N, CA, C and O of each residue as an XYZ file, in Angstrom:
264
protein
N       0.725     -1.139     -0.078
C       0.011     -0.012     -0.001
C       0.940      1.247     -0.009
O       2.021      1.218      0.579
N       0.523      2.300     -0.654
C       1.178      3.524     -0.800
C       0.874      4.411      0.466
O      -0.298      4.608      0.788
N       1.839      4.908      1.133
C       1.573      5.809      2.196
C       1.737      7.148      1.646
O       2.609      7.383      0.809
N       0.885      8.090      2.110
C       0.770      9.462      1.591
C       0.946     10.447      2.763
O       0.468     10.267      3.884
N       1.678     11.498      2.386
C       1.896     12.646      3.280
C       1.204     13.853      2.590
O       1.578     14.217      1.475
N       0.166     14.490      3.269
C      -0.529     15.606      2.612
C       0.059     16.981      3.171
O       0.167     17.296      4.356
N       0.394     17.685      2.113
C       1.040     19.056      2.376
C      -0.063     19.978      2.874
O      -1.255     19.719      2.713
N       0.401     21.087      3.496
C      -0.652     21.988      3.936
C      -1.481     22.610      2.902
O      -2.670     22.843      3.120
N      -0.891     22.905      1.737
C      -1.647     23.484      0.642
C      -2.393     22.532     -0.239
O      -2.846     22.938     -1.309
N      -2.548     21.297      0.141
C      -3.199     20.330     -0.770
C      -4.715     20.474     -0.515
O      -5.192     20.701      0.597
N      -5.409     20.324     -1.626
C      -6.923     20.484     -1.663
C      -7.644     19.449     -0.726
O      -7.622     18.244     -0.974
N      -8.253     19.959      0.313
C      -9.018     19.074      1.248
C     -10.074     18.276      0.567
O     -10.349     17.160      1.009
N     -10.681     18.754     -0.467
C     -11.766     18.052     -1.072
C     -11.165     16.840     -1.743
O     -11.825     15.803     -1.796
N     -10.003     16.906     -2.238
C      -9.325     15.665     -2.903
C      -9.026     14.671     -1.811
O      -9.256     13.484     -2.043
N      -8.512     15.051     -0.583
C      -8.252     14.207      0.406
C      -9.595     13.533      0.867
O      -9.661     12.322      1.080
N     -10.635     14.368      1.007
C     -11.943     13.695      1.383
C     -12.431     12.622      0.356
O     -12.921     11.559      0.739
N     -12.291     12.911     -0.838
C     -12.605     12.007     -1.898
C     -11.714     10.729     -1.905
O     -12.222      9.622     -2.087
N     -10.499     10.883     -1.723
C      -9.618      9.680     -1.561
C      -9.966      8.818     -0.478
O      -9.994      7.598     -0.637
N     -10.273      9.445      0.779
C     -10.664      8.652      1.871
C     -11.938      8.048      1.771
O     -12.155      6.993      2.368
N     -12.883      8.649      1.019
C     -14.198      8.113      0.832
C     -14.002      6.801     -0.143
O     -14.575      5.737      0.089
N     -13.225      6.981     -1.133
C     -12.915      5.821     -2.030
C     -12.217      4.689     -1.280
O     -12.449      3.511     -1.549
N     -11.391      5.054     -0.369
C     -10.561      3.959      0.388
C     -10.346      4.420      1.787
O      -9.343      5.057      2.108
N     -11.338      4.080      2.656
C     -11.266      4.465      4.038
C     -10.086      3.979      4.704
O      -9.721      4.622      5.688
N      -9.374      2.904      4.339
C      -8.193      2.370      4.951
C      -6.858      3.046      4.371
O      -5.753      2.605      4.689
N      -6.999      4.035      3.587
C      -5.833      4.631      2.920
C      -4.903      5.207      4.049
O      -5.355      5.811      5.022
N      -3.590      4.973      3.844
C      -2.543      5.370      4.772
C      -2.249      6.838      4.320
O      -1.509      7.082      3.368
N      -2.884      7.812      5.072
C      -2.753      9.181      4.684
C      -2.585     10.059      5.962
O      -3.397     10.007      6.886
N      -1.535     10.833      5.966
C      -1.090     11.578      7.140
C      -0.925     13.078      6.767
O      -0.291     13.346      5.747
N      -1.427     14.022      7.486
C      -1.344     15.404      7.249
C       0.027     15.831      7.872
O       0.445     15.277      8.889
N       0.733     16.850      7.226
C       1.938     17.328      7.754
C       1.703     17.962      9.182
O       2.616     17.958     10.009
N       0.526     18.480      9.445
C       0.269     19.135     10.711
C       0.202     18.025     11.746
O       0.606     18.294     12.877
N      -0.290     16.734     11.473
C      -0.431     15.694     12.425
C       0.957     15.161     12.913
O       1.085     14.584     13.993
N       1.950     15.384     12.077
C       3.265     14.915     12.405
C       4.277     15.963     12.749
O       5.488     15.741     12.756
N       3.711     17.144     13.040
C       4.607     18.339     13.387
C       5.358     18.934     12.388
O       6.412     19.496     12.684
N       4.930     18.886     11.154
C       5.626     19.457     10.122
C       4.979     20.819      9.540
O       5.376     21.310      8.484
N       3.992     21.362     10.287
C       3.300     22.552      9.824
C       4.387     23.666      9.740
O       5.217     23.757     10.645
N       4.402     24.478      8.720
C       5.322     25.626      8.465
C       6.790     25.312      8.513
O       7.649     26.149      8.789
N       7.047     23.919      8.198
C       8.408     23.452      8.118
C       8.873     23.648      6.577
O       8.080     23.554      5.641
N      10.281     23.939      6.423
C      10.709     24.110      5.088
C      10.575     22.883      4.173
O      10.767     21.748      4.610
N      10.247     23.127      2.912
C      10.013     22.097      1.973
C      10.997     20.896      2.077
O      10.600     19.735      2.176
N      12.369     21.273      2.047
C      13.342     20.153      1.960
C      13.241     19.161      3.234
O      13.512     17.963      3.144
N      12.830     19.776      4.405
C      12.639     19.047      5.545
C      11.447     18.133      5.497
O      11.464     17.031      6.046
N      10.420     18.594      4.840
C       9.159     17.790      4.562
C       9.473     16.570      3.672
O       9.173     15.408      3.941
N      10.096     16.986      2.618
C      10.487     15.851      1.633
C      11.491     14.820      2.390
O      11.379     13.608      2.203
N      12.334     15.284      3.127
C      13.232     14.339      3.797
C      12.428     13.393      4.723
O      12.623     12.178      4.733
N      11.496     14.030      5.514
C      10.612     13.266      6.453
C       9.771     12.244      5.576
O       9.591     11.096      5.981
N       9.307     12.651      4.471
C       8.411     11.696      3.709
C       9.282     10.595      3.155
O       8.835      9.449      3.106
N      10.486     10.875      2.738
C      11.407      9.799      2.204
C      11.811      8.853      3.323
O      11.827      7.632      3.169
N      12.130      9.451      4.430
C      12.566      8.584      5.676
C      11.400      7.629      6.043
O      11.620      6.464      6.376
N      10.227      8.125      5.976
C       9.037      7.302      6.386
C       8.319      6.636      5.223
O       7.169      6.213      5.339
N       9.036      6.552      4.082
C       8.393      5.858      2.897
C       7.056      6.279      2.404
O       6.222      5.491      1.958
N       6.882      7.677      2.516
C       5.584      8.373      2.051
C       5.814      9.153      0.916
O       6.892      9.718      0.729
N       4.759      9.228      0.056
C       4.751     10.076     -1.168
C       4.103     11.293     -0.689
O       3.131     11.206      0.061
N       4.606     12.517     -1.098
C       4.117     13.762     -0.659
C       2.927     14.244     -1.763
O       3.101     14.225     -2.982
N       1.893     14.606     -1.202
C       0.810     15.109     -2.077
C       0.803     16.640     -1.793
O       0.672     17.098     -0.658
N       0.945     17.349     -2.848
C       1.152     18.834     -2.706
C       0.715     19.519     -4.022
O       0.774     18.942     -5.108
N       0.299     20.715     -3.868
C      -0.095     21.590     -5.113
C       1.006     22.565     -5.409
O       0.904     23.312     -6.383
N       2.161     22.601     -4.540
C       3.262     23.493     -4.538
C       4.143     23.144     -5.761
O       5.090     22.362     -5.685
N       3.767     23.777     -6.892
C       4.664     23.579     -8.025
C       5.766     24.656     -8.067
O       6.657     24.578     -8.913
N       5.728     25.557     -7.260
C       6.731     26.695     -7.251
C       8.143     26.244     -6.668
O       9.206     26.518     -7.225
N       8.038     25.542     -5.520
C       9.222     25.286     -4.727
C       9.649     23.851     -4.623
O      10.829     23.504     -4.684
N       8.539     22.957     -4.447
C       8.754     21.449     -4.178
C       9.652     20.889     -5.345
O      10.654     20.242     -5.042
N       9.345     21.102     -6.622
C      10.077     20.425     -7.746
C      11.583     20.709     -7.600
O      12.390     19.810     -7.837
N      11.977     21.913     -7.222
C      13.512     22.168     -7.144
C      14.071     21.358     -6.134
O      15.184     20.886     -6.368
N      13.516     21.095     -5.041
C      13.992     20.290     -3.936
C      13.903     18.840     -4.215
O      14.776     18.065     -3.822
N      12.849     18.451     -4.898
C      12.601     17.007     -5.191
C      13.602     16.539     -6.165
O      13.587     15.371     -6.554
């Protein structure tokens, strides 16, 4: 199963739809793991360390760090 980390700016309606389609989805918000307002490289590092894919709409800064 894919583990997902949801960035602060990710559309909540999409998250709701995903969890409705799969209630057992392994999905964690950055706020829930203490990553709110944390720099993007640190969020990406945390996601990689925990085997999670980052869901984000941040096309401005995340790609440069990824």
